N, C-alpha and C positions, 0 to 999 in steps of 0.2 A: 150510310150503312157500313162503309169501309172502317169507320172508327170503332165499330163493335165486332169487327171480324176477328181481331186478336183475342178478345175475350171469349168469343164463341168457339174459337180453335181449341180452347181448353177442354170443352165438352167433346169435340171430335177426338182429341187425343185420349181422353179417358175412355171413350167408346172403343178405339182401336186397340187400347191396352187390354181391356177386359175381353174383347173379341179374340185376340190372339192368345190369351191365357186359356180361354175355353177351347179354341181350336187346337191349340198346341197340346193340351192334355190328351185329346183323342188321337192326334197325329203321332205323338210320342209313344203311346200305347201301341199304335198299329205298327210303327217302325220297329219297336222292340219285338213284336210278335213275329214280323216278317223276317227279322234277323235271327229268330229263335234264341233270343237273349234269355238265359236261365233266370236272370234276376228280375225279369219283368213281372213275375208274380208278386214281388214284394212291393211294387210301386204303382202297378197299372190301375188299381182301384182308386188310389189317391189322386193320380193324374186325371182319370176320367170323372172324378167327382166335380172338377171345376167346370164341367159341361152345365152346371146349374146356373152358370152366368149367362147362358144364351138367352133366357127370357129378358134379363136386365138389358142385354145388348139389343134385343129387338125393340124394347121401349125406347132406347136411345137413338136407334136408327130411325124410328118413326118421327122423333123430335127433330132430328137433324135434317130429314128429308122435308118435313113440314116447314121448317124455317130455313129453306134452301138458300134464300138470299143472304143469309149470314153464314151459311156453311160452305158455300162454294164461291170463291173469289170471282169466277167469271160471270156469276149472276148479279153481282153488285151493280148499282147504278153507275153508268159511265164506262163500264168495261167494253161494251161494244162501240161506244163512241170513240174509245181510244184507238180504234182501227183494228181490234182483234176480229178475225173471222172465226165463227164457231162452226166447226163441222158436225156431222151427224152424231158423233160420240157425245157431243155437248147438248143433244136434245134432252131437255129435262124430263119429259114424260118417259122417254126410253130409259133414262138414268134411274128414275124411280122404279120403273117396272123391273129392270134387271137386278136392282138392289134387293127389292122384296122377293122376287122369284129365287135369286141366288141364295138369299138368307134361309128361306124356308127349305130349299133343297139341301143345303149344308146341315141345318139342324136335323132334318129327317134322316139323312145318312149317318150322322154322328149318333143319333138315337138308336138306329139299328145296330151300329157297331157295338155300343154299350150293352144293348140288349143281347145280342149274339155272343159277346164275351161272357156275359153271365151264363147264358145257356151252355156254352162250351165247358163251363166248370162243372155244371150238374149233369151233362150228357156227354159222355166220353165216346159216343158212336162216331164212326167215320163221317157220316153225313153232317152231324153237328160241327164237327171240327173243319170240314171242308166248307161249310156254309160261312163260318166265321172267317176262315182264311180268305175267302172270296171278297167278303165286305172289307177286310183289312187291306186288300190290294187296291181298292178304290179309294181309300182315304188320302194317300199321297197325291193322287191325281186331282182329287177334289181340292186339296189344299193348295196346290200350285195354281189351278185355275181360278179359284175363288180368291186367292191372295193377290193374284196379279189384278184382278178387277178392282179390288179394294185399293190397291196401291195406285192404279190409274185414276179411279174416280175421286178419291179423297186427297191425293197428293199431286201426282204428276200432271194431271190436266187442270189443276188449279190455275195455271198460267196457260192460257190457249196458245197452241202451236209449239209448246215446249214438249219434245218427245225424247224418250230414252228407250232404246230396245231392251235394256237390262233392268229398267226400273221395277218391273213386276217382281223379278227374282230378288232384287236388292230389298224390296219392301217385305215380302213374305218371309225371306230368310232372317231378316232383322227381327221379325215377330217371333220366329222360332228360337232364335238365339235368346231373346228376352224370356220366353217361357222356360227355357232350360235353367236360366239364372233364377228366376222366380221360384221355380219348383225346388231348386237346391236350397235356397233360403227357407222356404217353407219346411222342407224336410229336416233341416238343421235345427231350426228353433222348436219344431214340435218334438223332435227327438230329445233335444236337451231339456225340454219341459216335461218329458215323459208323457206326452199326450197321445202318442200313436198307439192304437189298440193293437197293431201288428208291427212291432219294432223292426226296423231294417238293419242289415248288416253294415258295418263301418265301411266296407270296401265300396259300397255304392257311391259314396262321395268321391272316391277316386274315379269311378266311371263317369259320373257327372262332370268332374273337373276335365277329363279327357274330351267329352262332348263339348264342353264349353271352349276349350283350346281350339278344337277343330272348327267350330262355328265361328269363333273370332277370326280365324284366318280366312275363312270363306267370306265373311262379312266384309273384311277389309279389302279383299280382292274386288268384290262387287262394288263397294264404295269407290275405289279408285278407278274402276273400269269406266264409269260414267264421267268422272272428273277428267280423266286423261283424254277422252274422246273430244270433249269440248275444248280443252286447253290446247291439246296438241294439233287438233284440227283447225284451230283459229276460227272458232264460230262465235263471234262476238255477240250475236243476238241470243243465243242459247246460253252463253257463259254468264250473261248479266244476272241470272238468277243466282248462280253461285256467288258472284261478286257481292250481291246485295247481303246475302246471309254470311259470308265469310269475312267481309271487311266493313260492313256498315252496321245496320241495327242489331243484328244477332250474332256479331262476330264472337263475342265472348261465349255464348251458348254453343255455337258451332264447334269451336275448338275444345270446349269443355267435354262434349259428348264423344269427340274424337279420342281424347285422353282416356275417358272412362270406359270407352268400348273397345278400344284397340291397344293403346300403350300399356295401360295398367294390366288388363288381363293377359296380354301376350307375354309381357316381361315377367309376370308373376308365375302363370301356369307353365311356361316353358321350362321352368326349373322342377325337375322330378320331385324333390321333397315336398314342395308346395302342393303338389297334386294329391299328396297323402295326408294333408293337414286340413280338416274340415273347417275350422275357424278362418284360415286364410282363404279357402275356397269360397266360403260364404261372403266374406268381405269383398272379393272380386265379383261375385254374383250380384251383390248389392249395387256395386258400381255399375254393372251392366244394365240392371233394371232402371236405375236413375237415368242413365244415358239414353236408353230407349225412349223414355218419356220426353226428354229434351229434344231427341232427334226427331221424333214425330211432330212436336210442336213447332220445331224450327222450320221443318219442311212445309207445314200447313200455314202457319201464321205468317211465315216469310214469303208467302206467294204474292203479297200485295206490295205496293210502293213502300219504300223505307219510312216515309213520313207517317205511315199507319202502323209501324211496328209496335208491338205491345209486349213488354217483358212479362213473362208469367208470374202469377201470384203477387202482383203489385195492385190488385183490385180485390174488393170483397167478393165479387162475383166468382173470380178464379178459386178462392180458398173455399167458399161455401160449396160450390159445384163439385170440386174435387173431393172434399171430405164427405158429402152426401153420397156421391156415386160409389166411392170405394168402401164407405161404411156399410151401405146396403149390400154391396157385393160380398164383403167379408161375412156379414151376417148370413146371407145366403149359403155360402160355402160352409160355414160352421154348422148350420141347421141340417144340411144334407149329410154331412159327415157323422154328426151325431146320430142322425136317424138310421143310417145303414152301419153303425157301429165301427166306424173307421178311426174315430178318436174317443178318448175318454173324456167325460164331463169333468169339469174342474171340481175339486173336492171342496164342499162348503167350509168356510172359515169356522174354527172351533172357538166358541166364546170362552174367554178366560174366566175361570172360577174365582168368585169373590172370597 
């Protein structure tokens, strides 16, 4: 079973990517509302439209849980025979229960947020505004709690007895970092193509660049927090997971996503003129999105022994699954945005007259 774990990790990575795009859209809108950002009215409907990805994420979650022997390294044959003691958190019935309950609770809360956001626009009464504010206050707490659980279940505890006090924060912060980058890319190309039904101001790209710079610094801090503890504390049993990924099977991927997610964004966006240049900001955002996918795959697939390492997109399964999942996701987003008048339908091609 370990031989197929690397390929199956592609589906897990796709699931986490879509999940954090859906979660990020609602969380981003809530944060802007709580900060009373005036520009939130230009982007929040577009951000929340990505919540249409939740049903797709639900299907992927069921598939991953149903085939748990390929999704979780600690359930593979021989994992317990190697001397790993599985604690209560690794109880699979408990894992399935908390994943399903957590997903339903999160989708319900996000749905309420979107509904009350709409009602706050058509009902300006104090009661309606207060109700929306109260729901918005719950969103960051939901994001932190649920994101921590996802990081623990799908990444940190893939290796039994490997613990990190900051892994939950590292995981969900990385997901929010990715959403900001993805949303920046989306806004840039939709604006450039004239597809947005409600065009945004040019200054919003500068705001997104500042967000990206701040999240890049925070991600780097959380990234090194874990590494430093295991390296400086001389904890060989815990550091072996880093060593396998950094110097063995996935060494190239590890250093690639570090460059794409920290070196390039920081060195570029730290310069003020670049934060006012949408094409440059978008190029950096593309690097961050690619780095996120590599980062997630490295942590998940790299959980097993190096002999089972599987470089992504070296098999037909990887390519087909990725194209299918993201193709369906983009179709769903396009459908909901057209349905609610957020984007303009492409103009039909005019046949050349003879």
